[in-house]
N, C-alpha and C positions, 0 to 999 in steps of 0.2 A: 504494500500500500504506500502511496506517496503522501507523506505527512510533513506539514510545516510546524516548526517548533519555535518558541520564543519565551523569554523571561525578562524580568527586571533584575536588578542587582541582588535582591533578597531571594530570588528563585534560581539564580545562576548555578549554584553548586548542584541542586537537585536536577535542574534541567540537563546539565552535562551527564549526570548518571542515567537519567531517563533516556536521553538521546542515544547513549551507548547501548543501553538495554534494548531499545526499539530496533536499532541497527542489527543487533545480534539475533533478533527475531525475524530478520529478513525484510524489514521496512526500509523504504527509501526516504531519508530524512533531509530536509532543508532547514538549516538553522538561521533564523532571522535575528539572533542576538538576544541579549547582550553578551559580550564576551569577557566580562569580568565582574567583580563585586563592587566596582566603582558606581556610585549613585547615578541612576538614570530615571527617566519618566516612563512608567509602565504603559501609558496609552500608546506611545510610539510603537512598541513591540506588539501590543495587542492588535493594533490596526494593520500592521504588515501581515501578520498571520491570518487575521480574519479576512482581509482583502484577498489574499491568495486562495483561501478556501471558498469564499463567495464567488470569485471569478472562475472557479473550477480548475485552477492550476494544481491544487492539492485536494485529495479526497477528504482529509481530516486534518485537524490541528491540535496542538498541545500548547497551553500557556501556563506558566508558573510564576507566582509572586508570593509575597509573605502570607497573606490570608486567602488569596485566590479571588477575593471579591472585586478588586480593582480591575483585574484582567477580564473577569467575566462581564462586568458592566461595560467596559470599553469595547470588548469584542462584539457584544450584542448590539452596539450602535451601528454596526455594518449591516446593511439590509441583506436579508437572506441567511444570516448566520445564526445558528443556535448554539451558544456556548453554555456549558453546564459546569458548575463547581461541584466536584465530586470528592468527598472525604472518605469514602469507603467503596468497596466493590459493588454493593447493592445499588448505591446511587449511580455509579457508572453504568451498570447494566440497564437500569430503568431510564437513564438519560438517553440511551440509544434506543431501547425497545419502545418507549412511550413517547419520547420527545424528538426522536431523530436528531439528537445533538450531533454536531459535526466537529465541535471543538471541546476538548477536555481541558478544564481548568483545575489546577491543583494548588494547594497551600503548603509552602515549604515549612511554615510554622507548625503545622499540625501533622505532617506526614513524614515518616521515615522512608528510607530508600526502598525497603522490601514492600512496604504498603503501597508506595507509588507504582512499583512494578505490577503488583496485583491489580490495582485499579486500572492501569493502562491495559493489561491483558484483558480484563473484563470489558472495558470500553471498546477496544478494537476487535474483540471477539464476539460482540453482540450486534444483532441486526434489528432494524426498525420493524415492528410488527405490523404496521399499517392498520387497516380496519378502522375502528372508531378513533384511533389515534390520528389517522390521516385527516379526518374532519377537524379535529382540534388544531392540528398544525396549520391547516388551511385558514382557520380563524385568526391565528397569530399573524400569518402573512397578510390577511385582509386588514387587520387592525394597524399594521405598520404604515399603511397609506392614509389612515384617517387623521383628522385634526391637523 
């Protein structure tokens, strides 16, 4: 799978580990940064990853920051992107099955390396169920255009 990945400074170390792990699982990874623990602004990286996913250049994305909230909020500002903050495997599974989330957001503050790998495996190993969930996703897309 072709995956875009990015982080801010607080997510950098976990991003590097997750990136290596996903590569070892056979995924094609494009790293949009950051490339150190030097302070940066998370929206810049969230936008790059989300835009790549929204434009179809990448099938999925991963974003990591301190709490995961900032990346999730910023990525979801890009039309057509559904980014989900996942703190455990079940959240990751349901984000894919019920919400067709295409960007996995994780919190370096709350997740260890092994937990992050398990979450990534569940996210990338789960598929959208469709059915009643398709109707709900359609409403999200419809509401993006209102107001």
